[in-house]
PyMOL CGO cylinders between C-alpha atoms (Angstrom):
from pymol import cmd
from pymol.cgo import CYLINDER

trace = [
    CYLINDER, 0.00, 0.00, 0.00, 1.42, 3.36, -0.98, 0.3, 1, 1, 1, 1, 1, 1,
    CYLINDER, 1.42, 3.36, -0.98, 0.26, 6.49, 0.85, 0.3, 1, 1, 1, 1, 1, 1,
    CYLINDER, 0.26, 6.49, 0.85, 2.09, 9.22, -1.00, 0.3, 1, 1, 1, 1, 1, 1,
    CYLINDER, 2.09, 9.22, -1.00, 0.36, 12.50, -1.61, 0.3, 1, 1, 1, 1, 1, 1,
    CYLINDER, 0.36, 12.50, -1.61, 1.37, 13.74, -5.05, 0.3, 1, 1, 1, 1, 1, 1,
    CYLINDER, 1.37, 13.74, -5.05, 2.49, 17.18, -6.07, 0.3, 1, 1, 1, 1, 1, 1,
    CYLINDER, 2.49, 17.18, -6.07, 0.62, 18.75, -8.92, 0.3, 1, 1, 1, 1, 1, 1,
    CYLINDER, 0.62, 18.75, -8.92, -0.57, 22.23, -9.75, 0.3, 1, 1, 1, 1, 1, 1,
    CYLINDER, -0.57, 22.23, -9.75, -4.29, 22.78, -9.58, 0.3, 1, 1, 1, 1, 1, 1,
    CYLINDER, -4.29, 22.78, -9.58, -6.00, 25.72, -11.20, 0.3, 1, 1, 1, 1, 1, 1,
    CYLINDER, -6.00, 25.72, -11.20, -8.55, 27.64, -9.21, 0.3, 1, 1, 1, 1, 1, 1,
    CYLINDER, -8.55, 27.64, -9.21, -9.91, 30.51, -11.25, 0.3, 1, 1, 1, 1, 1, 1,
    CYLINDER, -9.91, 30.51, -11.25, -6.76, 32.14, -12.61, 0.3, 1, 1, 1, 1, 1, 1,
    CYLINDER, -6.76, 32.14, -12.61, -4.55, 31.21, -9.65, 0.3, 1, 1, 1, 1, 1, 1,
    CYLINDER, -4.55, 31.21, -9.65, -2.26, 28.21, -9.44, 0.3, 1, 1, 1, 1, 1, 1,
    CYLINDER, -2.26, 28.21, -9.44, -2.43, 26.35, -6.13, 0.3, 1, 1, 1, 1, 1, 1,
    CYLINDER, -2.43, 26.35, -6.13, 0.37, 23.98, -5.12, 0.3, 1, 1, 1, 1, 1, 1,
    CYLINDER, 0.37, 23.98, -5.12, -0.68, 20.72, -3.50, 0.3, 1, 1, 1, 1, 1, 1,
    CYLINDER, -0.68, 20.72, -3.50, 1.74, 19.32, -0.90, 0.3, 1, 1, 1, 1, 1, 1,
    CYLINDER, 1.74, 19.32, -0.90, 3.64, 16.14, -1.45, 0.3, 1, 1, 1, 1, 1, 1,
    CYLINDER, 3.64, 16.14, -1.45, 4.37, 14.20, 1.69, 0.3, 1, 1, 1, 1, 1, 1,
    CYLINDER, 4.37, 14.20, 1.69, 7.52, 12.10, 1.08, 0.3, 1, 1, 1, 1, 1, 1,
    CYLINDER, 7.52, 12.10, 1.08, 6.23, 9.11, 3.05, 0.3, 1, 1, 1, 1, 1, 1,
    CYLINDER, 6.23, 9.11, 3.05, 4.66, 5.82, 2.07, 0.3, 1, 1, 1, 1, 1, 1,
    CYLINDER, 4.66, 5.82, 2.07, 3.35, 2.80, 3.94, 0.3, 1, 1, 1, 1, 1, 1,
    CYLINDER, 3.35, 2.80, 3.94, 5.16, -0.53, 3.57, 0.3, 1, 1, 1, 1, 1, 1,
    CYLINDER, 5.16, -0.53, 3.57, 3.61, -3.37, 5.52, 0.3, 1, 1, 1, 1, 1, 1,
    CYLINDER, 3.61, -3.37, 5.52, 2.72, -1.76, 8.83, 0.3, 1, 1, 1, 1, 1, 1,
    CYLINDER, 2.72, -1.76, 8.83, 5.50, 0.86, 8.82, 0.3, 1, 1, 1, 1, 1, 1,
    CYLINDER, 5.50, 0.86, 8.82, 6.06, 4.35, 7.50, 0.3, 1, 1, 1, 1, 1, 1,
    CYLINDER, 6.06, 4.35, 7.50, 9.07, 4.69, 5.21, 0.3, 1, 1, 1, 1, 1, 1,
    CYLINDER, 9.07, 4.69, 5.21, 10.60, 7.49, 3.17, 0.3, 1, 1, 1, 1, 1, 1,
    CYLINDER, 10.60, 7.49, 3.17, 10.47, 7.42, -0.63, 0.3, 1, 1, 1, 1, 1, 1,
    CYLINDER, 10.47, 7.42, -0.63, 13.70, 5.40, -0.71, 0.3, 1, 1, 1, 1, 1, 1,
    CYLINDER, 13.70, 5.40, -0.71, 12.11, 2.71, 1.49, 0.3, 1, 1, 1, 1, 1, 1,
    CYLINDER, 12.11, 2.71, 1.49, 14.07, 3.63, 4.62, 0.3, 1, 1, 1, 1, 1, 1,
    CYLINDER, 14.07, 3.63, 4.62, 12.20, 3.05, 7.87, 0.3, 1, 1, 1, 1, 1, 1,
    CYLINDER, 12.20, 3.05, 7.87, 10.97, 6.08, 9.81, 0.3, 1, 1, 1, 1, 1, 1,
    CYLINDER, 10.97, 6.08, 9.81, 10.87, 6.22, 13.61, 0.3, 1, 1, 1, 1, 1, 1,
    CYLINDER, 10.87, 6.22, 13.61, 9.24, 8.10, 16.48, 0.3, 1, 1, 1, 1, 1, 1,
    CYLINDER, 9.24, 8.10, 16.48, 10.90, 8.91, 19.81, 0.3, 1, 1, 1, 1, 1, 1,
    CYLINDER, 10.90, 8.91, 19.81, 9.01, 8.24, 23.06, 0.3, 1, 1, 1, 1, 1, 1,
    CYLINDER, 9.01, 8.24, 23.06, 10.52, 11.32, 24.76, 0.3, 1, 1, 1, 1, 1, 1,
    CYLINDER, 10.52, 11.32, 24.76, 9.18, 13.72, 22.15, 0.3, 1, 1, 1, 1, 1, 1,
    CYLINDER, 9.18, 13.72, 22.15, 6.28, 15.92, 23.13, 0.3, 1, 1, 1, 1, 1, 1,
    CYLINDER, 6.28, 15.92, 23.13, 3.23, 16.28, 20.91, 0.3, 1, 1, 1, 1, 1, 1,
    CYLINDER, 3.23, 16.28, 20.91, 4.36, 18.35, 17.89, 0.3, 1, 1, 1, 1, 1, 1,
    CYLINDER, 4.36, 18.35, 17.89, 7.79, 19.01, 19.46, 0.3, 1, 1, 1, 1, 1, 1,
    CYLINDER, 7.79, 19.01, 19.46, 11.12, 17.26, 18.87, 0.3, 1, 1, 1, 1, 1, 1,
    CYLINDER, 11.12, 17.26, 18.87, 13.34, 16.78, 21.92, 0.3, 1, 1, 1, 1, 1, 1,
    CYLINDER, 13.34, 16.78, 21.92, 16.10, 15.01, 19.97, 0.3, 1, 1, 1, 1, 1, 1,
    CYLINDER, 16.10, 15.01, 19.97, 19.01, 17.40, 19.32, 0.3, 1, 1, 1, 1, 1, 1,
    CYLINDER, 19.01, 17.40, 19.32, 22.82, 17.39, 19.38, 0.3, 1, 1, 1, 1, 1, 1,
    CYLINDER, 22.82, 17.39, 19.38, 24.26, 13.87, 19.34, 0.3, 1, 1, 1, 1, 1, 1,
    CYLINDER, 24.26, 13.87, 19.34, 20.75, 12.42, 19.40, 0.3, 1, 1, 1, 1, 1, 1,
    CYLINDER, 20.75, 12.42, 19.40, 19.96, 14.18, 16.09, 0.3, 1, 1, 1, 1, 1, 1,
    CYLINDER, 19.96, 14.18, 16.09, 23.28, 13.00, 14.64, 0.3, 1, 1, 1, 1, 1, 1,
    CYLINDER, 23.28, 13.00, 14.64, 22.29, 9.36, 15.25, 0.3, 1, 1, 1, 1, 1, 1,
    CYLINDER, 22.29, 9.36, 15.25, 18.57, 9.83, 14.62, 0.3, 1, 1, 1, 1, 1, 1,
    CYLINDER, 18.57, 9.83, 14.62, 18.30, 12.27, 11.74, 0.3, 1, 1, 1, 1, 1, 1,
    CYLINDER, 18.30, 12.27, 11.74, 15.18, 14.43, 11.77, 0.3, 1, 1, 1, 1, 1, 1,
    CYLINDER, 15.18, 14.43, 11.77, 13.08, 13.74, 8.68, 0.3, 1, 1, 1, 1, 1, 1,
    CYLINDER, 13.08, 13.74, 8.68, 13.53, 17.17, 7.13, 0.3, 1, 1, 1, 1, 1, 1,
    CYLINDER, 13.53, 17.17, 7.13, 10.64, 19.04, 5.54, 0.3, 1, 1, 1, 1, 1, 1,
    CYLINDER, 10.64, 19.04, 5.54, 11.69, 21.25, 2.64, 0.3, 1, 1, 1, 1, 1, 1,
    CYLINDER, 11.69, 21.25, 2.64, 10.93, 24.97, 2.79, 0.3, 1, 1, 1, 1, 1, 1,
    CYLINDER, 10.93, 24.97, 2.79, 8.10, 24.60, 0.26, 0.3, 1, 1, 1, 1, 1, 1,
    CYLINDER, 8.10, 24.60, 0.26, 6.57, 21.55, 2.01, 0.3, 1, 1, 1, 1, 1, 1,
    CYLINDER, 6.57, 21.55, 2.01, 3.07, 21.97, 3.43, 0.3, 1, 1, 1, 1, 1, 1,
    CYLINDER, 3.07, 21.97, 3.43, 1.12, 19.84, 5.92, 0.3, 1, 1, 1, 1, 1, 1,
    CYLINDER, 1.12, 19.84, 5.92, -1.37, 17.37, 4.46, 0.3, 1, 1, 1, 1, 1, 1,
    CYLINDER, -1.37, 17.37, 4.46, -3.79, 15.01, 6.21, 0.3, 1, 1, 1, 1, 1, 1,
    CYLINDER, -3.79, 15.01, 6.21, -2.16, 13.34, 9.22, 0.3, 1, 1, 1, 1, 1, 1,
    CYLINDER, -2.16, 13.34, 9.22, 1.22, 14.82, 8.26, 0.3, 1, 1, 1, 1, 1, 1,
    CYLINDER, 1.22, 14.82, 8.26, 2.31, 18.09, 9.82, 0.3, 1, 1, 1, 1, 1, 1,
    CYLINDER, 2.31, 18.09, 9.82, 5.55, 20.02, 10.05, 0.3, 1, 1, 1, 1, 1, 1,
    CYLINDER, 5.55, 20.02, 10.05, 7.15, 20.88, 13.38, 0.3, 1, 1, 1, 1, 1, 1,
    CYLINDER, 7.15, 20.88, 13.38, 9.69, 23.62, 13.94, 0.3, 1, 1, 1, 1, 1, 1,
    CYLINDER, 9.69, 23.62, 13.94, 12.87, 22.35, 15.60, 0.3, 1, 1, 1, 1, 1, 1,
    CYLINDER, 12.87, 22.35, 15.60, 14.82, 24.29, 18.23, 0.3, 1, 1, 1, 1, 1, 1,
    CYLINDER, 14.82, 24.29, 18.23, 17.62, 24.72, 15.66, 0.3, 1, 1, 1, 1, 1, 1,
    CYLINDER, 17.62, 24.72, 15.66, 15.14, 26.41, 13.30, 0.3, 1, 1, 1, 1, 1, 1,
    CYLINDER, 15.14, 26.41, 13.30, 14.80, 23.41, 11.00, 0.3, 1, 1, 1, 1, 1, 1,
    CYLINDER, 14.80, 23.41, 11.00, 11.51, 21.93, 9.81, 0.3, 1, 1, 1, 1, 1, 1,
    CYLINDER, 11.51, 21.93, 9.81, 10.68, 18.29, 10.43, 0.3, 1, 1, 1, 1, 1, 1,
    CYLINDER, 10.68, 18.29, 10.43, 7.86, 16.07, 9.21, 0.3, 1, 1, 1, 1, 1, 1,
    CYLINDER, 7.86, 16.07, 9.21, 5.54, 14.64, 11.87, 0.3, 1, 1, 1, 1, 1, 1,
    CYLINDER, 5.54, 14.64, 11.87, 2.84, 12.00, 11.66, 0.3, 1, 1, 1, 1, 1, 1,
    CYLINDER, 2.84, 12.00, 11.66, -0.21, 12.59, 13.86, 0.3, 1, 1, 1, 1, 1, 1,
    CYLINDER, -0.21, 12.59, 13.86, 1.88, 15.14, 15.76, 0.3, 1, 1, 1, 1, 1, 1,
    CYLINDER, 1.88, 15.14, 15.76, 4.85, 12.80, 16.35, 0.3, 1, 1, 1, 1, 1, 1,
    CYLINDER, 4.85, 12.80, 16.35, 8.13, 13.98, 14.78, 0.3, 1, 1, 1, 1, 1, 1,
    CYLINDER, 8.13, 13.98, 14.78, 9.67, 11.47, 12.34, 0.3, 1, 1, 1, 1, 1, 1,
    CYLINDER, 9.67, 11.47, 12.34, 13.32, 10.37, 12.18, 0.3, 1, 1, 1, 1, 1, 1,
    CYLINDER, 13.32, 10.37, 12.18, 15.58, 8.04, 10.24, 0.3, 1, 1, 1, 1, 1, 1,
    CYLINDER, 15.58, 8.04, 10.24, 18.14, 5.84, 12.00, 0.3, 1, 1, 1, 1, 1, 1,
    CYLINDER, 18.14, 5.84, 12.00, 21.86, 5.98, 11.27, 0.3, 1, 1, 1, 1, 1, 1,
    CYLINDER, 21.86, 5.98, 11.27, 22.10, 2.22, 11.95, 0.3, 1, 1, 1, 1, 1, 1,
    CYLINDER, 22.10, 2.22, 11.95, 19.74, 1.39, 9.05, 0.3, 1, 1, 1, 1, 1, 1,
    CYLINDER, 19.74, 1.39, 9.05, 21.81, 0.74, 5.94, 0.3, 1, 1, 1, 1, 1, 1,
    CYLINDER, 21.81, 0.74, 5.94, 19.29, -0.53, 3.39, 0.3, 1, 1, 1, 1, 1, 1,
    CYLINDER, 19.29, -0.53, 3.39, 15.58, -0.14, 2.66, 0.3, 1, 1, 1, 1, 1, 1,
    CYLINDER, 15.58, -0.14, 2.66, 13.57, -2.28, 5.03, 0.3, 1, 1, 1, 1, 1, 1,
    CYLINDER, 13.57, -2.28, 5.03, 16.18, -2.28, 7.82, 0.3, 1, 1, 1, 1, 1, 1,
    CYLINDER, 16.18, -2.28, 7.82, 14.69, -1.66, 11.28, 0.3, 1, 1, 1, 1, 1, 1,
    CYLINDER, 14.69, -1.66, 11.28, 17.76, -1.59, 13.51, 0.3, 1, 1, 1, 1, 1, 1,
    CYLINDER, 17.76, -1.59, 13.51, 16.30, 1.28, 15.49, 0.3, 1, 1, 1, 1, 1, 1,
    CYLINDER, 16.30, 1.28, 15.49, 13.04, -0.41, 16.47, 0.3, 1, 1, 1, 1, 1, 1,
    CYLINDER, 13.04, -0.41, 16.47, 12.82, -0.60, 20.30, 0.3, 1, 1, 1, 1, 1, 1,
    CYLINDER, 12.82, -0.60, 20.30, 16.34, 0.86, 20.60, 0.3, 1, 1, 1, 1, 1, 1,
    CYLINDER, 16.34, 0.86, 20.60, 16.92, 1.72, 24.29, 0.3, 1, 1, 1, 1, 1, 1,
    CYLINDER, 16.92, 1.72, 24.29, 13.20, 1.06, 24.64, 0.3, 1, 1, 1, 1, 1, 1,
    CYLINDER, 13.20, 1.06, 24.64, 12.66, 4.66, 23.46, 0.3, 1, 1, 1, 1, 1, 1,
    CYLINDER, 12.66, 4.66, 23.46, 12.54, 4.45, 19.66, 0.3, 1, 1, 1, 1, 1, 1,
    CYLINDER, 12.54, 4.45, 19.66, 9.70, 2.85, 17.70, 0.3, 1, 1, 1, 1, 1, 1,
    CYLINDER, 9.70, 2.85, 17.70, 9.05, 2.17, 14.05, 0.3, 1, 1, 1, 1, 1, 1,
    CYLINDER, 9.05, 2.17, 14.05, 6.49, 4.76, 12.92, 0.3, 1, 1, 1, 1, 1, 1,
    CYLINDER, 6.49, 4.76, 12.92, 3.20, 3.06, 12.12, 0.3, 1, 1, 1, 1, 1, 1,
    CYLINDER, 3.20, 3.06, 12.12, 0.19, 4.33, 10.18, 0.3, 1, 1, 1, 1, 1, 1,
]
cmd.load_cgo(trace, "trace")
């Protein structure tokens, strides 16, 4: 099952309206990026707020939202303390794991009993 929201221009009157593209899809019962890499949530995060910074963010890379990205459906964008923008699913910031090497890897699942594979 693929849950990717496409980008396409839509015309409304004479104005062009951009539709957001969320770079996430569902594989099995997990959320993955468009390259098939597993996405994670962190139990210490607050609703719509990332608490993973410094060395944590070096090992668990925030799933960056581009400047032109816009929220869509269950996907929102949270502002990080460093000023960056990060995708969130149902208010939970999303991350990738440095230990995952190939699509489908889930080395971060249950890591330190604080990290979980993001699920739809």
